[in-house]
C-alpha positions as CSV (number, residue, x, y, z in Angstrom):
1,D,46.5,-1.5,10.4
2,L,43.1,-2.8,9.2
3,S,39.6,-1.7,9.9
4,L,36.6,-3.7,8.8
5,A,34.9,-0.5,7.5
6,P,33.0,1.2,6.0
7,V,29.5,-0.3,6.5
8,L,27.8,0.2,3.1
9,D,24.4,-1.1,4.1
10,I,21.4,1.0,3.7
11,H,19.7,2.4,6.8
12,N,16.5,0.5,6.4
13,L,14.8,-2.4,8.2
14,S,17.8,-4.1,9.7
15,N,17.9,-4.5,13.5
16,I,21.7,-4.9,13.5
17,I,22.4,-2.1,11.0
18,A,19.7,0.6,11.3
19,K,18.7,0.2,14.9
20,L,22.3,0.4,16.0
21,D,22.9,3.3,13.7
22,R,25.7,1.6,11.8
23,A,24.6,2.9,8.4
24,F,25.4,6.2,6.8
25,H,21.9,6.9,5.4
26,R,18.7,5.6,3.8
27,D,19.6,6.9,0.3
28,P,22.1,4.7,-1.5
29,I,23.5,7.7,-3.4
30,I,24.2,9.5,-0.1
31,V,25.7,6.3,1.4
32,S,28.1,6.2,-1.6
33,E,29.1,9.9,-1.2
34,L,29.6,9.6,2.6
35,A,31.4,6.3,2.3
36,S,33.7,7.8,-0.4
37,A,34.6,10.6,2.0
38,F,35.2,8.1,4.8
39,I,37.4,6.0,2.6
40,C,39.4,9.1,1.5
41,G,40.1,9.7,5.2
42,M,41.1,6.1,5.8
43,N,43.5,6.2,2.8
44,K,45.1,9.4,4.0
45,V,46.4,7.3,6.9
46,N,47.3,4.4,4.7
47,M,44.4,2.2,5.9
48,P,42.6,0.1,3.3
49,A,38.8,0.2,3.0
50,I,36.8,-3.0,3.4
51,G,33.2,-2.5,2.3
52,K,30.6,-4.6,4.1
53,H,28.1,-6.4,4.1
54,F,27.9,-7.2,0.3
55,P,25.4,-7.0,-1.4
56,G,23.7,-5.2,1.5
57,H,22.2,-6.1,4.9
58,G,20.1,-3.0,5.4
59,S,16.8,-4.4,4.1
60,V,17.0,-7.6,6.1
61,V,15.5,-7.5,9.7
62,S,17.2,-10.6,11.1
63,D,20.6,-10.3,12.8
64,S,23.1,-12.7,11.2
65,H,25.1,-12.9,14.5
66,I,22.2,-14.9,16.1
67,E,20.1,-16.2,13.2
68,M,20.1,-17.0,9.5
69,P,18.6,-14.0,7.7
70,I,16.7,-14.5,4.4
71,S,15.9,-11.7,2.1
72,D,12.8,-11.8,-0.1
73,A,13.7,-8.6,-2.0
74,K,13.3,-8.7,-5.7
75,E,16.4,-8.5,-7.8
76,D,15.6,-5.0,-9.1
77,E,15.2,-3.8,-5.5
78,L,18.5,-5.2,-4.5
79,R,20.2,-3.6,-7.5
80,K,18.5,-0.2,-7.0
81,Y,19.1,0.1,-3.3
82,D,21.3,-2.4,-1.4
83,L,23.8,-3.2,-4.1
84,K,24.2,0.5,-5.3
85,P,26.9,1.7,-2.8
86,F,29.0,-1.3,-3.6
87,A,28.7,-0.9,-7.4
88,T,29.4,2.8,-7.1
89,L,32.5,2.4,-4.9
90,I,33.8,-0.5,-7.0
91,S,33.5,1.5,-10.1
92,Q,35.5,4.3,-8.4
93,N,38.2,1.7,-7.5
94,T,38.3,2.8,-3.8
95,L,37.7,-0.6,-2.0
96,A,40.7,-2.8,-1.2
97,A,38.4,-5.6,0.0
98,I,34.7,-6.5,0.4
99,M,33.1,-8.6,3.1
100,P,30.0,-10.5,2.1
101,A,26.9,-10.8,4.2
102,H,25.7,-13.9,5.8
103,V,22.3,-13.4,4.2
104,T,20.4,-15.5,1.7
105,Y,18.9,-13.4,-1.1
106,R,16.2,-15.7,-2.6
107,A,15.9,-13.7,-5.8
108,I,19.5,-14.4,-6.7
109,D,20.7,-17.5,-4.9
110,A,18.0,-19.2,-2.8
111,K,20.3,-21.9,-1.7
112,H,23.4,-20.0,-0.2
113,P,24.1,-17.0,1.9
114,A,26.1,-14.4,-0.1
115,G,29.4,-15.3,1.5
116,F,29.0,-19.0,0.4
117,S,27.5,-18.1,-3.1
118,K,29.5,-18.4,-6.3
119,I,26.7,-16.5,-8.0
120,W,27.2,-13.5,-5.7
121,L,31.0,-13.6,-5.3
122,Q,32.0,-14.8,-8.8
123,N,29.2,-14.0,-11.2
124,I,28.1,-10.7,-9.7
125,L,31.1,-9.3,-7.7
126,R,34.0,-10.4,-9.8
127,D,32.5,-10.8,-13.3
128,E,29.7,-8.2,-13.5
129,L,31.0,-5.5,-11.1
130,K,34.7,-6.2,-12.0
131,F,35.9,-6.2,-8.4
132,D,39.5,-7.4,-8.3
133,G,40.2,-6.8,-4.6
134,L,40.2,-9.1,-1.7
135,I,37.0,-10.9,-0.6
136,L,37.2,-11.3,3.2
137,S,34.5,-13.5,4.8
138,D,32.4,-12.2,7.7
139,C,33.0,-14.4,10.9
140,L,32.3,-18.0,10.1
141,S,31.2,-18.6,13.7
142,M,28.1,-16.4,13.3
143,A,24.7,-18.1,13.2
144,G,24.1,-16.7,9.7
145,A,27.0,-18.8,8.5
146,D,25.7,-22.0,9.9
147,I,25.7,-24.2,6.8
148,G,27.3,-27.1,8.6
149,N,30.4,-27.7,10.7
150,M,33.3,-25.4,10.7
151,S,35.2,-27.4,8.0
152,A,32.1,-27.3,5.7
153,R,31.9,-23.5,6.3
154,I,35.6,-23.0,5.5
155,M,35.5,-25.1,2.3
156,K,32.3,-23.6,1.0
157,A,33.5,-20.0,1.6
158,L,36.8,-20.7,-0.2
159,K,35.1,-22.5,-3.1
160,A,32.6,-19.6,-3.4
161,G,35.5,-17.1,-3.8
162,C,36.5,-15.8,-0.4
163,D,40.3,-15.1,-0.3
164,M,40.5,-14.8,3.5
165,L,38.4,-16.1,6.3
166,I,37.5,-14.7,9.7
167,L,36.9,-17.2,12.5
168,C,36.7,-15.8,16.0
169,N,35.5,-16.8,19.4
170,Q,36.2,-20.5,18.9
171,P,37.6,-22.9,21.5
172,R,41.1,-24.1,20.6
173,K,39.8,-27.7,20.5
174,L,37.4,-26.8,17.7
175,L,40.2,-25.1,15.7
176,Y,42.6,-28.1,16.2
177,D,39.9,-30.5,15.0
178,L,39.6,-28.9,11.6
């Protein structure tokens, strides 16, 4: 069994995270503590934990399901708040996988959403945070992933460092044309 959980985003500005009450809390330390307990429960029934939406979707208002979100947060803000639960849980070695956000964080990589960014997935997630688990893309059919046709999305996500890709709600013809 696999569950795409827990959501490690901060309960902040996000219409898709905060307004739908998908986040644990506003404080990144409390998010880390609650997520750790949640992960412990998942692990007790042999279910791996997949932290999402790296490096954090909570401070972004736009919904990546229907538009391409851009974050203007400063790097120190991202590290102090949004990224904190991910860094904490990675250091505790409790996450089997991480799902990156379809959000462009201008302060770090102004050209690519995190799920298509070597800076985020290789330099920060793998090298800096020392995450050695699976990187599982968020759904490539979402508007926030619209960096080109489906073949371009697939290739860019793989080249950035995603190990597995999610592609749902697509007509068979589109999938066969890849």
